C-alpha positions in Angstrom: -14.0 -8.4 0.8 -13.4 -4.7 0.4 -11.3 -2.0 2.0 -12.7 -0.2 5.0 -11.4 3.1 6.1 -11.5 2.0 9.8 -8.6 -0.3 8.9 -6.2 1.9 7.0 -2.6 1.3 6.1 -0.2 2.7 8.8 2.7 4.9 7.8 5.9 3.2 9.3 8.6 5.4 7.7 8.9 8.8 6.2 12.4 9.7 7.5 15.7 9.2 5.8 14.2 6.8 3.3 12.2 9.7 1.9 15.4 11.5 1.0 15.9 9.5 -2.1 13.8 8.0 -4.8 11.0 9.5 -6.9 10.7 13.0 -8.2 8.2 13.8 -5.4 11.1 13.7 -2.9 11.4 10.0 -2.2 9.0 7.5 -0.8 7.3 6.6 2.4 6.8 3.1 3.8 3.4 1.8 4.9 2.1 -1.5 6.5 -1.4 -2.9 5.8 -2.9 -6.0 7.5 -6.3 -7.5 6.5 -7.9 -10.8 5.5 -8.0 -9.6 1.9 -5.8 -11.6 -0.5 -3.1 -9.6 -2.4 -5.2 -10.0 -5.6 -8.0 -8.0 -4.0 -5.6 -5.4 -2.5 -4.1 -4.9 -5.9 -7.6 -4.1 -7.3 -8.1 -0.7 -8.9 -8.6 2.1 -6.4 -8.6 -0.3 -3.4 -7.4 2.3 -0.9 -10.2 4.7 -1.3 -8.8 7.3 1.1 -5.1 7.1 0.1 -4.6 10.8 -0.7 -6.0 11.9 2.6 -3.7 9.4 4.4 -0.7 10.9 2.5 0.1 8.0 0.2 2.0 8.9 -2.9 2.9 7.2 -6.1 6.1 5.1 -5.5 5.4 4.6 -1.8 6.2 1.1 -0.5 3.5 -0.9 1.2 4.0 -4.2 3.1 0.7 -6.1 2.8 -0.1 -8.9 5.3 -2.9 -11.3 4.4 -4.0 -12.6 7.7 -6.3 -15.3 6.2 -3.6 -17.2 4.3 -1.2 -16.0 5.9 1.0 -14.3 3.3 3.1 -11.2 2.9 3.6 -9.1 -0.2 5.7 -6.1 -0.9 3.9 -3.6 -3.0 4.2 0.0 -4.2 1.6 2.6 -5.0 1.2 2.5 -8.7 -1.3 5.4 -9.0 -3.5 7.7 -7.1 -6.6 8.8 -9.0 -8.4 12.2 -9.0 -10.7 11.0 -6.2 -7.7 10.2 -4.0 -7.9 6.4 -4.3 -4.7 4.3 -4.7 -3.9 1.3 -6.8 -1.0 -1.0 -5.9 1.3 -3.3 -7.7 2.8 -6.1 -5.7 4.8 -9.3 -5.7 3.7 -12.0 -3.2 6.4 -13.6 -1.1 6.0 -17.3 -0.4 7.3 -19.7 2.3 9.0 -22.9 1.3 
């Protein structure tokens, strides 16, 4: 599948947590839920409208794969000149 702008990540925190961290003033937290596997969400420039949403390099993104189900904790690795973000992530598994 592919990202659709009608199902964007939702900003869940930009308060005190943004007071520490990266050189851009800290980081924000986002949540994203879709049927896409984490391998797809980690694809280059997956979030095509990241810059317009306010996503920044270093922001934390909790990704929920509703098809598996699975949860991954990710961070924004890069935002390109077109405003699209690429994530890096570690899947969490149940035992």
